[in-house]
N, C-alpha and C positions, 0 to 999 in steps of 0.2 A: 486747672480751669476754675474760674471764679463763678460762684453761685449767686443767683439773684434771689433775695428774699422778697416776700410780698409787700405791696405798698402798705405802710402802716395805717391803722385805724385809730380814731381818737380814743383816748383813755375813757373807760366806762365810768359811770357814776359810782360814788364811794358808799352808797347806802343800799347796795344790792347783795344778794347771797354770794357764797364763796364756793362754787363748784371746783373740784380739784382736777387738774390735768396731770398727766404722767410724763416724766422726762427722766432720762438716765444720764446725769451729768458726769458720771464716772468714765464715759467714753472719752478717749484721748482728744480727737477732733475729727471732723467738724461737729459741733453741737448746733443743731438747728432748732430754735425755739418754736418754730411754726406759729409765729405771733398772730397771723391772720385767723387761724382756726381757734387759738386760745382766746382772742379778743371777741370772738362771736359769743363766748360765754360772758355773762354780765360782769363778772368780777373774778377773773382767773387767778390761779395761784401756780407759781413755779415750785416744783419739789426739788430739794437738794438732799441727796442721800448721804448719810454718814454712819459711823459705827454706833452712835448713841441713839439716834432717832432720825426722823425725817424733818428737815428744816424747810421752812416755806417763806417765800416773799411774794406778796400780792402786787398787782399793778396799782392798787390804791396806795400802797406804801411807797412805791416808786414816785407816784404823784406827790406825796407828802414831802419826800426828800427833795424833789425838784422845786416845790413851792418854797421850802426853807432856803434853798440855794439862791433862787431868784430874788426872794425878799432881802437876803443878805446883800445882794448886788444893787438893789433898787431902793434902798433906804427904808426897808421895813415892810414893803408890800410889792407883790409881783405885778406892778403897774407900769405899762409901757411909757406913760407920760412922765415917769420919774427919771427916765434916761435923758439927761440933758443933751448929750452929744447927738443922739438919734434925732432930736427935734430939728437939727439942721437940715434934715432931708424931708422933702415933701411928704405929707401924710399918706398920699395915695400912690406914691411911687412903688412899683413892683420890681423885684430883683430875682436873680438866680444865683445859686451858690454851689460850690463843690467842696467836699471834705476829702483831703488827701493825707495819707500817713507818710511821714518822712523816715520812719523806722520799720524794720521787720516787726510784726506784732500779731498776736492772737486778738482779733477784734471782739470786744465785749462792751456792752452798754448801750446797744441800739435803742432799747426801750426808754432809757433815760434821755437820750438825745431827742427822740420823738416827743416825749412828754415836755421837755424844755421848750422846744420850738412851738408846739401846739398850745402850750399854756399862754404864750404871748400872741400867737396868730393861729386861731383854730382852723383856718383855711389853708395853712401851709401844706405844700405837697413835698413829701420826702420819698426818694426812691433809692433804696440801698443797693449797691452794686456787689456787695459781698455778704456772705451769710454770717450770722452771729456765731462766734466760735471758730471762724475760719482763720487759718494762718496765712498771712499775706506778706508780700515783700514791700520794701520801702518804695515810695512813690506810687503806690496803688491808689486808684480812685475808690473811695469808700462809699460816697453818697452824692446824689445830686438833689438840690432843693430849690423850690420856687415859692415865693410868697411876698408879703409886705416887706419892703426894704428896711424900714425902721425896726420891725419886729425881728428880722434876721440878725441885724446888728446888735440888738438888745440881748437876745438869747444866746448869741454865739459863744461867749465865754463860758457860761454855765453848761451848755451842751458839751463843749469840748473838754471842760474840766472833768465831767463824769466819764466821757469816753476815754480820755487819756489815762485816767486813774484806774478804771476797771480793765481796760485793755492791758495796762502795765501789770496788773495783778494776774490776769489770765495768762499772760505771756510767761511770767515767772512760774506760775503753777504748772504750765505745760512743760517747761524745762525740767522741773522736778519729777513730774509724772512720767516723762519720757525716759528718765534715768531708771525708772522702775518697770518699764514696759517688759512684759513677759514674766514678771515676778508676782508672787502671791501677795507680797507686801504692798500696802497702799500708803500714799502720802496724805497726811491730814494737816489742816490749818489749825490756828489757835485763836484766842481772844485778843491777840495783839493787832488790832485793827484801827483804822482811822475813826475817831469818835463820830457817831452819827451815821456811819456808813458800814456798820458791821454786816447787815444783811446783804448789802450790795457787794461788798468784798467777798463774802462767803459764796455768793452766787458766782462771782468772777472766778474764784478758785475752782468751783464745780465746772464752770464752762471750760476752763483750761485743762481739766482732766483730773483734778485733785478731789479729795473727799473732805467733807465738813466734820469737824469735831463738834462738841456741844456749842449751842448758840451763845449761852450766857451762864450766869450763876443759878438760874432758876430751873433748868430743864434736865440736869444730871448732876450727880455728885462727882467731884474731883477732890479727894481728900489728900491734902499735902502736909508737909512737915509741921506747920503751925497748928493745923487742925488736929493732927495726931497727938501733939504735945498737950493741947488743951483738953482733949478727950481722955488722955491717960494711956493711949496706946492704939495700935492699928486695929486690933480685934474690937476694942471698945468703940472706936469710931465707926467701924463698919456695922456693928450691932446696933448702934444708935440710929444710923442711917436707915437700916432695914426696918427698925421700929417706927420711925417717923414717916417714911414714905415707901411702903412695900411696893416692889415692882420697878422702882426707878433704877436705872443703870448706876452702878457704883464703881468708880475708878479710884485707885489708890496709887499715889506716887511713892516709890521706894528707892532707897539709895544703896542698898546692899542685898546680897543673897539671903541673909538672915531675915531682913524685912520682907523680902519677896515671899519667903516661906510663911511668914505671919499673915500676909495678905491672902495667900493661897488657902491657908487653913481657915480663914474667916470667910471664904467664898466670895471674894471680890470678883466682879464681872470682867474688869479690865485692870491690868497692872502696868503702870508707867515706870519704865526703867530709866531713872534720871542719871544721866552722865555715866552709864555703865560702859566698861570696856567691851570690845567685841567678843573677847573671850568669856566675860561674865554674861553677856547677852546669850551666847551659845549655851552656856550652862543653865541659864534661866529657862530657855526654850525646852531643854531636855527635862528639867525638873517639873515644869508646869505641864508638859505633855498634853496640851489641848484643854486643860481644865479651866483656863481663863485666857482671854486675849491679852497679848503683850504689845506694848507701845514703847518704842525707843524715842527718847527726847533728850534735849540738852545741847544747844549750840551745834545743831546738825548743819553741815555744809553740803552743797550740791555734790561735791566730789566723793563724799562719804556714803552716799545712799546705797550704791551697789554692795559695798562691803557690809553695811549694816543689814541689808535685806538678806544677804547670804547666811546670816545667823538664824533666820527662820522666824523673826518677829512678825506679828500681824500688821502693825502700823508703825510708821515713822511720822512724828509731828514736828512741824517747824514753823516758827513765827516769821521766818523769812518770806513766806508766801504772801503775806499781807503787809509787812513793815519794811522789808528790804527791796522795795519796788522802785522802778524808774518810770516816771510818767512817759507815755509814748508821745513823740513829737508829731503834732497834727497841724494841718493848715486848712483854714476855711477861707476861700476866695469868693468874693461877692462881685457880681456884674450887674449894673443897672441897665 
């Protein structure tokens, strides 16, 4: 059964406070953003849970991403008058439109579509026929739209670009999450995201049922080989991190069981097992015995997830969730 989400409300002003709403994106699906109740707050925030911290994306940030995308398409400013081809249509002409998916997909990015269309035509009406995070079949009607014809044609590509990319990300994330369904092990994303769309893609991963790793370089330590070399060793790097920023999550990448022991002795919070064999992962789980979280990483393929999870690691991280994606094939048909 298809679920209908509420009629979208215009994006709120960007100079208002940030009340936090609660959402659990680790649910496989469907994830319902309850956008109507969120948007009653002046400046809502979507929470995305991960092992390191709570990541957040605000509707103001969505508006900023949309503004940049429209400006890119319209010669530097999100101005309808800059669309040369749209000017062929009478300025007062009204139109209706439908968005249909040609692929099976987890639908994600409705807020970006709403923002794109409303930025060009504040009076546009958008009625979603499916819920955010819903898994739909090919040829499903996703939304019906009515508004100014010029504006619909102008914002069409920007709106669909966001929807096809974020739905593609959420679809891959759900495939990975479903492979781990019933396991204690959780799938994590990485920083291998499309430039400028990290928050959006991490949101899409959460919508698809995955969990988020650290957002960037600023919010958690991830000590890798070059950091270890520069600091003089694993213990030295961890000690320095604890001295500089007490309380921050410290993760260390290790390449052997010997390095694992060094990280464990230095009280790392999370230890990343880089390209470990499943046999060594099992030994690592036994050796750590719950004293730290363990994350398996390194060219992880979908077919390997169950085998890796059976070793007992806490997390599996994969860049494939955000970089090995296929944009969903969407169609927007407009009727005058």
